[in-house]
KOLFI-686159 format. One line per field, with one value per residue (C-alpha): residue number from 0; residue in three letters; x, y, z. Coordinates in Angstrom, 1 decimal. Example, Ala and Ser with C-alpha at 12.3 -4.5 7.8 and 13.67 -1.06 7.14 Angstrom:
# residues 2
seq (0,1)
type (ALA,SER)
u (12.3,13.7)
v (-4.5,-1.1)
w (7.8,7.1)
***
This chain:
# residues 276
seq (0,1,2,3,4,5,6,7,8,9,10,11,12,13,14,15,16,17,18,19,20,21,22,23,24,25,26,27,28,29,30,31,32,33,34,35,36,37,38,39,40,41,42,43,44,45,46,47,48,49,50,51,52,53,54,55,56,57,58,59,60,61,62,63,64,65,66,67,68,69,70,71,72,73,74,75,76,77,78,79,80,81,82,83,84,85,86,87,88,89,90,91,92,93,94,95,96,97,98,99,100,101,102,103,104,105,106,107,108,109,110,111,112,113,114,115,116,117,118,119,120,121,122,123,124,125,126,127,128,129,130,131,132,133,134,135,136,137,138,139,140,141,142,143,144,145,146,147,148,149,150,151,152,153,154,155,156,157,158,159,160,161,162,163,164,165,166,167,168,169,170,171,172,173,174,175,176,177,178,179,180,181,182,183,184,185,186,187,188,189,190,191,192,193,194,195,196,197,198,199,200,201,202,203,204,205,206,207,208,209,210,211,212,213,214,215,216,217,218,219,220,221,222,223,224,225,226,227,228,229,230,231,232,233,234,235,236,237,238,239,240,241,242,243,244,245,246,247,248,249,250,251,252,253,254,255,256,257,258,259,260,261,262,263,264,265,266,267,268,269,270,271,272,273,274,275)
type (UNK,UNK,UNK,UNK,UNK,UNK,UNK,UNK,UNK,UNK,UNK,UNK,UNK,UNK,UNK,UNK,UNK,UNK,UNK,UNK,UNK,UNK,UNK,UNK,UNK,UNK,UNK,UNK,UNK,UNK,UNK,UNK,UNK,UNK,UNK,UNK,UNK,UNK,UNK,UNK,UNK,UNK,UNK,UNK,UNK,UNK,UNK,UNK,UNK,UNK,UNK,UNK,UNK,UNK,UNK,UNK,UNK,UNK,UNK,UNK,UNK,UNK,UNK,UNK,UNK,UNK,UNK,UNK,UNK,UNK,UNK,UNK,UNK,UNK,UNK,UNK,UNK,UNK,UNK,UNK,UNK,UNK,UNK,UNK,UNK,UNK,UNK,UNK,UNK,UNK,UNK,UNK,UNK,UNK,UNK,UNK,UNK,UNK,UNK,UNK,UNK,UNK,UNK,UNK,UNK,UNK,UNK,UNK,UNK,UNK,UNK,UNK,UNK,UNK,UNK,UNK,UNK,UNK,UNK,UNK,UNK,UNK,UNK,UNK,UNK,UNK,UNK,UNK,UNK,UNK,UNK,UNK,UNK,UNK,UNK,UNK,UNK,UNK,UNK,UNK,UNK,UNK,UNK,UNK,UNK,UNK,UNK,UNK,UNK,UNK,UNK,UNK,UNK,UNK,UNK,UNK,UNK,UNK,UNK,UNK,UNK,UNK,UNK,UNK,UNK,UNK,UNK,UNK,UNK,UNK,UNK,UNK,UNK,UNK,UNK,UNK,UNK,UNK,UNK,UNK,UNK,UNK,UNK,UNK,UNK,UNK,UNK,UNK,UNK,UNK,UNK,UNK,UNK,UNK,UNK,UNK,UNK,UNK,UNK,UNK,UNK,UNK,UNK,UNK,UNK,UNK,UNK,UNK,UNK,UNK,UNK,UNK,UNK,UNK,UNK,UNK,UNK,UNK,UNK,UNK,UNK,UNK,UNK,UNK,UNK,UNK,UNK,UNK,UNK,UNK,UNK,UNK,UNK,UNK,UNK,UNK,UNK,UNK,UNK,UNK,UNK,UNK,UNK,UNK,UNK,UNK,UNK,UNK,UNK,UNK,UNK,UNK,UNK,UNK,UNK,UNK,UNK,UNK,UNK,UNK,UNK,UNK,UNK,UNK,UNK,UNK,UNK,UNK,UNK,UNK,UNK,UNK,UNK,UNK,UNK,UNK)
u (-58.2,-54.9,-52.3,-48.8,-45.3,-43.7,-40.4,-39.4,-35.8,-34.4,-34.2,-31.0,-30.4,-30.7,-34.9,-34.8,-32.0,-34.2,-37.1,-35.1,-33.9,-37.5,-38.8,-35.8,-36.5,-40.4,-40.7,-38.1,-37.5,-34.2,-33.3,-32.7,-36.3,-36.5,-36.2,-39.0,-41.1,-40.1,-43.4,-45.8,-43.9,-44.1,-46.4,-45.9,-47.5,-47.3,-49.4,-51.8,-54.8,-55.2,-55.7,-58.3,-60.1,-61.2,-61.3,-64.2,-62.7,-60.2,-56.6,-55.0,-56.7,-55.5,-53.3,-50.5,-52.0,-55.2,-53.1,-51.7,-55.3,-56.1,-53.1,-55.2,-58.0,-55.0,-53.6,-56.3,-57.0,-53.5,-54.0,-56.7,-55.2,-53.8,-55.5,-52.7,-50.0,-47.9,-44.7,-45.3,-42.2,-42.4,-39.7,-42.2,-41.4,-43.7,-45.6,-48.2,-48.6,-51.3,-53.2,-53.1,-51.0,-48.7,-48.6,-51.6,-51.2,-54.2,-53.7,-49.9,-48.6,-45.1,-42.0,-38.6,-36.3,-33.2,-30.5,-27.5,-24.5,-25.8,-22.1,-22.9,-26.2,-25.0,-23.1,-25.8,-28.7,-26.8,-27.2,-30.6,-31.7,-29.4,-27.9,-24.1,-23.1,-23.9,-27.2,-27.7,-26.3,-28.5,-32.0,-30.8,-31.0,-34.5,-37.3,-39.6,-37.9,-40.6,-41.2,-44.3,-44.7,-44.3,-47.3,-49.9,-49.3,-48.9,-46.8,-44.1,-43.0,-39.3,-37.7,-34.7,-32.2,-31.5,-35.3,-36.6,-34.7,-35.8,-39.5,-39.7,-36.8,-37.9,-41.5,-43.7,-46.2,-45.7,-45.2,-42.7,-39.8,-37.1,-34.1,-31.1,-27.8,-26.9,-23.4,-24.2,-26.1,-22.9,-20.5,-22.4,-25.5,-26.6,-26.5,-28.1,-30.7,-31.4,-31.8,-34.6,-36.3,-36.3,-37.5,-40.2,-41.3,-40.5,-39.8,-35.7,-34.3,-30.4,-30.1,-32.8,-31.3,-27.8,-29.6,-31.5,-28.4,-26.8,-29.8,-30.3,-26.6,-25.7,-23.7,-26.9,-29.4,-26.6,-26.3,-30.4,-30.3,-27.4,-29.4,-33.1,-33.1,-35.3,-38.6,-37.5,-34.4,-35.1,-34.6,-31.4,-29.7,-27.4,-28.1,-30.2,-27.5,-24.1,-21.4,-23.7,-20.7,-19.8,-17.6,-17.8,-18.8,-15.7,-13.6,-15.4,-16.5,-14.4,-13.6,-15.8,-19.3,-18.5,-18.8,-21.9,-23.2,-21.9,-23.4,-26.8,-27.3,-24.7,-26.6,-28.6,-25.2,-23.3,-26.2,-25.8,-21.7,-21.3,-19.6,-16.9)
v (8.3,9.8,7.4,7.8,7.4,6.4,7.7,5.4,4.5,3.3,6.7,8.4,7.0,9.9,10.3,14.2,14.9,12.9,15.3,18.4,17.0,16.2,19.5,21.6,19.8,19.8,23.5,24.0,28.2,29.9,29.7,26.9,25.1,26.6,23.2,24.5,23.9,20.1,19.3,20.9,19.2,15.8,14.4,12.4,8.7,10.0,13.4,13.7,15.2,11.9,10.1,12.7,12.4,8.3,8.8,8.8,10.7,13.2,12.4,13.1,10.2,7.8,5.1,3.9,0.4,2.0,4.1,0.8,-0.4,3.1,3.2,1.6,4.3,7.2,6.7,6.5,10.2,10.8,9.6,11.7,15.1,15.9,16.1,13.7,11.4,12.9,11.9,10.9,10.3,7.0,5.1,2.2,-1.3,-3.0,-5.6,-6.4,-5.6,-7.1,-8.4,-4.6,-3.5,-1.3,0.3,0.3,-1.2,0.0,3.4,3.0,3.8,2.8,3.7,5.1,3.2,4.8,2.3,3.4,1.4,0.5,1.2,5.1,5.4,4.4,7.6,9.9,7.3,7.5,11.0,11.3,9.1,10.6,7.5,5.8,3.5,0.5,1.2,2.4,-1.0,-2.7,-0.8,-1.5,-5.4,-5.2,-6.8,-4.8,-1.4,1.2,5.1,7.0,10.6,12.4,14.5,12.3,8.4,7.5,4.3,3.6,0.2,-0.1,-3.5,-4.8,-2.6,-5.7,-6.9,-3.2,-3.1,-6.7,-5.6,-3.0,-4.4,-8.0,-7.4,-9.8,-6.6,-6.3,-2.3,-1.1,0.2,2.6,1.4,3.9,3.8,6.4,5.9,6.3,9.7,11.0,9.6,11.2,13.1,13.9,10.3,8.9,11.6,11.6,7.8,8.1,10.9,8.6,5.5,7.7,8.8,12.3,15.0,15.0,18.6,18.5,21.9,21.8,18.3,20.3,23.4,20.9,19.0,22.2,23.5,20.2,19.8,19.3,22.4,24.2,22.2,23.1,26.6,26.8,25.1,27.2,30.4,29.6,26.4,22.9,22.2,18.6,18.8,16.6,19.1,17.2,17.2,20.4,20.1,17.9,17.8,16.2,15.7,13.8,11.6,8.0,5.9,7.6,4.2,2.4,5.3,6.1,2.4,-0.3,-3.9,-5.2,-2.8,-3.4,-7.0,-7.1,-5.2,-7.9,-10.7,-9.1,-7.9,-9.4,-11.0,-7.6,-5.6,-7.9,-7.8,-4.0,-4.1,-3.1,-6.1,-8.3)
w (-28.3,-27.2,-26.1,-24.0,-25.0,-21.7,-21.0,-18.8,-16.7,-13.5,-11.1,-11.9,-15.8,-18.0,-17.5,-17.5,-19.7,-22.6,-21.5,-21.8,-25.2,-26.6,-25.3,-26.9,-30.0,-30.3,-28.9,-31.1,-29.9,-30.2,-26.4,-24.1,-22.9,-18.9,-16.8,-14.7,-18.0,-18.2,-16.1,-18.5,-21.8,-20.0,-17.6,-14.9,-14.0,-10.2,-10.6,-8.2,-10.4,-12.4,-9.2,-8.0,-10.9,-10.3,-6.4,-4.3,-1.6,-1.1,-2.8,0.4,2.2,-0.5,0.9,-1.3,-1.6,-3.0,-5.6,-7.1,-7.3,-9.4,-11.4,-14.8,-14.2,-13.3,-17.0,-18.7,-17.4,-18.5,-21.7,-22.2,-20.8,-24.5,-27.6,-29.1,-28.5,-25.5,-23.2,-20.0,-17.3,-15.4,-13.2,-12.6,-13.6,-16.5,-15.0,-12.2,-8.7,-6.8,-9.7,-11.0,-14.2,-13.4,-17.1,-18.5,-22.3,-23.5,-23.6,-24.3,-28.1,-27.2,-24.8,-24.8,-22.0,-21.2,-19.9,-17.7,-16.3,-12.8,-11.6,-12.7,-11.1,-7.8,-6.8,-8.2,-6.7,-3.2,-3.4,-4.7,-1.9,1.0,1.7,1.0,-1.7,0.1,0.5,-2.9,-4.3,-1.4,-2.6,-6.7,-5.8,-3.5,-5.6,-3.6,-3.8,-4.1,-3.5,-2.1,-3.2,0.0,-0.4,-1.5,-1.5,-4.8,-4.7,-7.8,-7.9,-9.1,-8.1,-8.9,-11.6,-14.0,-13.7,-14.2,-17.4,-18.6,-17.6,-20.2,-22.9,-23.5,-25.2,-23.5,-23.2,-27.2,-26.6,-29.1,-27.1,-28.3,-25.9,-25.8,-23.5,-21.7,-22.7,-26.3,-25.5,-23.5,-26.1,-29.4,-28.4,-31.9,-33.3,-30.2,-29.9,-33.4,-33.4,-30.8,-33.0,-36.3,-34.3,-32.9,-36.4,-35.7,-38.0,-38.7,-38.9,-38.5,-37.4,-34.8,-33.5,-33.0,-31.1,-29.1,-28.2,-27.1,-25.2,-23.2,-22.3,-18.6,-18.5,-19.6,-17.6,-14.7,-15.5,-14.9,-11.8,-10.4,-11.5,-10.4,-8.4,-9.6,-8.4,-8.5,-6.7,-3.3,-0.5,0.9,-2.5,-3.2,-7.0,-9.1,-11.9,-11.1,-13.3,-15.8,-17.0,-17.8,-15.6,-12.3,-11.0,-12.2,-10.5,-7.2,-6.1,-4.6,-6.2,-3.6,-4.7,-8.3,-7.7,-5.9,-8.7,-11.1,-8.9,-8.7,-12.3,-14.2,-17.3,-18.0,-17.6,-20.0,-22.4,-22.6,-22.7,-18.8,-17.9,-19.9)
***
């Protein structure tokens, strides 16, 4: 049976960037892959049709609580949607909710987990959520934080930033996980993306790697969004692809805000070099 390779991250940590790189590398065309084609390249664990396939009523009538109970069955259908192992995007933490596994281990081949300095997540997350920085920091510390899709009530339980990372990285689930820091992708994309390819066991082609890094650069992603828009952009956001840089949080957040992040997530921040 085909299995899922999860592309997992806390929101605004580089998941779409990783999807764009992998799409450009694996499709291998001479020009950039359209950002609107990313939904077809990598499926999502909140795609309604997989819940509809296992629901005994209209998916429009499903409650958020029912969506959690259906996650294992929906993910079995999600895994079987392709004839081979394939990538699926998720912002869910790894673990249990209401006695139900949020990630179905039996149909999971492994995961790529992208981790990003929470100080740099804050400005982008605040823009994405339509809140100020203090509210974003508060949300990132909330163990109960979850999102529910607007049209169909599919719940994603995210939780706290640090605990989200640990749930995927620490290996109690025995799933092989390739951990990549956003900052390494930004500082040396060819090296960092190349390492992901090697860990995943994908054929390594240096020329294709260089081309794929160029075709998935933030400059290229922003250019496409400015020209044609991007369906994954929330309506209240001016643009989905912001600066794409590293260090914005240190420049824009106050000492008090940075201190709150350190108190909330200090051990994980230290572990990945975000806190001295």
